[in-house]
N, C-alpha and C positions, 0 to 999 in steps of 0.2 A: 504494500500500500504506500503510495506517495504521501509525503508529509503534507503537501498542499491539499490533497484529496481528504486526508484524515482531518485536517483543520476545518475544511469546508463542511464535512459531515458533522463534526462536533459543534460547529457554529449553527448549522441547521437544527440539530437536536436541541441545543440550548434555546434558540429563538422559538422553536415550536412549543417547547414546554413552558417557556415564559409567556407565550401568547395564551396558553391555557390558563395560567395563573392570572393573567390580565383579564381574561373573560370572567373568571370567578370573582375578581375584585372590582369589576365594572369599569375598567379603564378601556373604553371603547376604541379610541384612536390608537393607543399603543398595541392593543390586541390585534387590530387589523394590520397595522404596520409590521408587527413581528411575524404574524402569520404569512403575510406576503413575502417578507424577507426570508423566512424559513423555506418557503416553496422555491424561491429563486436559488437559495444556497444549496438545496438538495439536488437541484438539476433535474435530470430525467428519470429519477428513481420512480418505480411504479408501486413498490410495496416496502414500507418502512414505518417506524414509529413516528417519524416527522409528519408523514401524511396523515397518520391517525390523529396525532395531537393537534395538527392544524384543523382538521375537520371537526374534532371535538371542541376546539376553542371557538370556531366559527358557529357551530351549533349551539353551544352554551350561551355565547354572546347574543346571538339572534333571538333565542328564547327569552333571555332577560330583557330584550328590547321590544318583545312582542312581535317580532318579524318571523312569524311561524312558517311561512312559505320558504324563506331563506334558510331557516334552521332545518326544516324538513329536507330541503335540497342538499345542504351541507352534510347531512348525516345519512343520506340514502345509500350510498355505496357501502358504507360500513354495516348498515342495517341488513342489507341483502347478504352480506358476507356471513352474518351470524344468525339470521332470522330463523333458519331451519336447522340449526346445529343441534346435534344430539348431546353434545358435550362442549361447553365453553367456560373456561375459568372466568368468573365474574370480573376480574380485573380488565378483561377485554370488552366488557359490556358497560363500562361506566358512562358511556354516552347514551345508552338506551333510554333512561328516564327523560332526557331532553327530547329525544325523538318521539317518545310517547306523548309528552306535553304538546309538542307541535302537532302530532296527529289528532289529539283531542281537540285542540283549537281549530283545526281544519275540518273536523267532523268525521274523521276516519276512525271511528270507535272500534270497529271490528279488528282492524289491524293492530290498533293500540292494545286491545285485549290479548291478542296473540303474543305481543312483545312482553306484556306483563307476565304472561305464563312462562315465557322464556326466563325472565328475571327471577320469578318465584322458584322455578324448578332448579335453576343453577345456584341460587342463593341457598336453597335447602341442601342440594347435593354437595356443595363445597363448604357448608356451614358458615356462611357469611351473613351475619345479621344486618350489616349496612345494605347489602343487596336485597335482602328480604324486606327491609324497611322501604327501600326505593320502590320495590314491587307493590307493597301495600299502599304507599302514597300515590303511586301511579294508578292503582286500581281505584283509589278514592277519587281521583280526578275524573276517571271514566264514569264512575257511579254518579258523581255530581253532575256531569254533563248529561247523563240519562235522567236526571231529576230525582234520584234516590239519595236524598241528602242524609237520611239516617244511616244508611249503609256506608256512605262516603265518610261520615264522621267516625264510624266504627273502624273503617279501614285506616284512617289517619291515626286513631288511637293505637291500632295494632302496629303501625309503623313506629310510633313513639316507643312502644314496648320493646321492639327490636333494638331501637337506638339507646335504650337504657343499658343494654348489654355491651354495645360498642358504639358510643356516641361519636357522631360525625357532625360537627357544628353546622355545616352548610345543609346537610340533609335534615337536621332538626329544624333549622330555620325554614326550609322549603315546606316541610310538613306542617309547621305551625302556620305559615302563610295560607296554605290550602285549607287548613282547619278553620 
């Protein structure tokens, strides 16, 4: 590996992960700038963490801004990659709650439900309470969209129960906002 190539790859990875953090902290301009710079730095790579993190950053950012079509589009390729997986470590599914939120906002509740089932199954299989919590919160959003507010509230409380075991502040906040 050439030193310049390695440096470019490391730069791309750093920028992509920083863009994801920017998305979660709400720094819109910096997120977009870093995501674009990461894509440029990685060159013509077709599969790598840089592309994952850039897509996840763009999806999370657009969901936070209420730009659900843009979030849906940013996360579509990754969703198709895992949507019918029999086995997927939840670390590779961290973007799915954002995709579900976009789908709910766009009215595609049936597909959103299938993705909730993927999260729930993998969260249980791998023993990941934060993933189980995200599945429950996402189920709550679907139930609320269908008008079943009592069941939606129960799902949110179920999510918070999972988060008592393994608290993830952002997931707690998102669940409380939905609740």
